[in-house]
C-alpha positions, 0 to 999 in steps of 0.5 A: 500500500502507498505510504502516502495514503497511510500517513497523516501529515497535518495534526489537529493542532496545526489544523486548529491554528489554521482555523483560528487564523481563518477566523481572525481573517473573517472577523477583520473582513466582515465589516468590509462586506459590500453592504456594510461598506456601502452604508459606512461610506454613504451614511457615516462618512457622508460621501455621495452615493455616486462617488461610493458606487464608482469607487466600488466599481474602480476597486473591482477593476483594481482587483483585475490588476493586482490579484493575478500579479500578486498570485504570480509573485507568490508563485515565484517566491522561494525561501526556506519557509516555502513560497506561501508561509513568508507572506503569512508572516509579514502581512498581519501587521500592515493589514491591521494598521490599514484596517484601523486607517480605513474605518477611522476615516470619518474620525480622522477627517472629522474637521474636514468639510471638503467632499473631494478630500473625503473621497480621496481618503476613501479611495486611498485607504480602501485600495491600500487595504484591499492590496494588503488583504490580497497579499495575505489572502492568496497565500492563505488560501493556497496553503490549503493545498500545500499543507499536505498531499493528502485529500483527507488532510486538506478536507480537515484543514478546510473544515476547521477554517470554514467552521471557525470562520463562520463563528468569527464572522457572526461575532464580528457582525454581532459587535458591529450591528449591536454597536450601531443600534446602541448608537442609533437608539441612544443607548450608547451616547456616541456617533456612528463614526466612533462605532466604526472606529472601535470596530476597526480597532477591535478587528485589527487587534483581535482579527489580525492577531489570530490571523498571524497564527497561520504564518507561525504554525502552518507548514508547506509540505507539497514540494515546489519546483526549484525553478521560479516560473515567470509571470507569463508562464503562470498565466499560460499554465492557467489558460490550459487549466480547463476545470479551473476556468469553469470554476472561475466563470461560475464564480463570476456568474454567481457573484452577480448575486452580490446585490444581496449583501448591500440590500440586506444591510439597507433592509435592516437599517432602513426598512425595519430600522433595527440592525441587530434584528439580523442577528436574531434571524441569523441564529437558526441558520448559524446553528444549522450551519454548524450542525451541518459540518459533521454530516459533510463526509457522509454527504460527500460519500453520496454526492460528488463535488460537482453534484453538490455545487448544482444542488447548492444553486438549485436550493438557493433559487427555490428558497429565494422564490418561496420566501419572496412570495411568502413575505410579498405583502408583509415585508415591513411586519417583523412578525411575518418577515422574521420567520420567513427570513429565518427559513431563507437563512437556514437553507442558505446556511446549509448549502453554503456550509457544504459549498465553502468546503468543497469549492476550496477542495475543487480548486485544489483538485485543479492545481493537482490536475495541472501538476500532473500535466506540467510538473509544477504547482500554481497555488498563487495564480490559481487562487488569485484568479479564482477569487479575483473574478468573483471579487470583480463581479461582486464589486460591480454588483455592489456598485450597481446596488449602491447606484440603484438606491436613489433610483428606487427612492432611497436618499439621505438628508442631513437633519441636525447633523445626522444623515436621515433616510428619505424613501419613496412609496415603493422603496421598501418593496424594492429593497425586499425584492433585491434582498430576497429574490433577485440575488438568488436568481442571479446566483443561479446563473453560476450553475451553467459552467458546471455542465462541462466540469468533468474533474470528478469520479474515476478521473479525479481518483486516477489523478490523485493515485498517479500523483501519489506514486510520482511523489513516492518515486521522488522521495525514494530518489532523494533517499538514495541520493542521500545514502551515496558516499 
């Protein structure tokens, strides 16, 4: 029997450290999700919606430049620590500093009246934050495949990371929404700009601190070639990776549903006017999502990853339609909306929990596939490109969502120094529609590329077995060389 299949390389301690690092990253990143970012720049920083929408669009285009280039830089890195780990050691500190700078903008610019100066600060702080985050995120995701040649080890690491990320994201969201409501309702006598500064500091210290565990405690075990691939070579290899291209196209189409994040935030802030109500709605979904993890191995024995992705798309579309019509005439009534949205979140949480594990596995499978074809691994470029197109489309969706707000009648006026929402007759209905129905239908488009995805079943098993034998032969040759006098 192959020694590669007998031995586990990643212990529970290392998997836990990686999971905690994922939780730290998630804790720090949650306040920058499109919906919170839109309401932060628009309502707290008091920047016009047109400028915010354009900035979100530009940030997506910026990703088109920096993500693949950073991925290629990661792939070219060669050190005694590996090619991924050095980046995980050096990025946590600047990432923490830039997080504070981003959310401290309204406080640091409190005495500035110029809209141009505020817009300039928004661009510089967010684009630098996004650049630093990419330098951290690309090698972090790549580590899921480089940490071990074994699929069982990779699944363990990915499961720990997605499980803890979900908890950390919920904690970060709870902190943000609770403080926003405490400020809005006068429970805590501070402005929203102070709330976001506090959230930025906590995210930087707690989230950045946990994220640093990835560089300290995780190791790369899948050997890279000594030769450094050029940037052009990395993209040529990528162009030959048909399974990854299909995943990337699916991510792009699926990310059109990014409207969801923006309109979720505005639904609770401006329709029911209780931000923390989202926490109540998320509780059943979060609990069910956590309870799904133990069943993932059994689910994977019944369905392959391609089938699970297709189930994910269908389930979200169906539940979106059902919940939209269930709350069609009662979206402002908390007693109706809360159970309907709980149902929506439960179904989405179940399919997302499974998807978060298998989607990362699938990218790892495409990297193994190209290693068999070319003899080289391209974790950096592969994960960068797979995430960049999704981020680009998501940024465009967030930009479009922010631009839609005044079209559906939502604007802001300054009253007694505070930004107060002004709504049209059907504004609340449109926000409900763009929150519950439209994103799930747009997300369904992501199913299309998977009709051509064939890295499954016997073909995938054959690739893994052939790679295992190839690596065993390499290790045997190295051992023979060391024994020579």
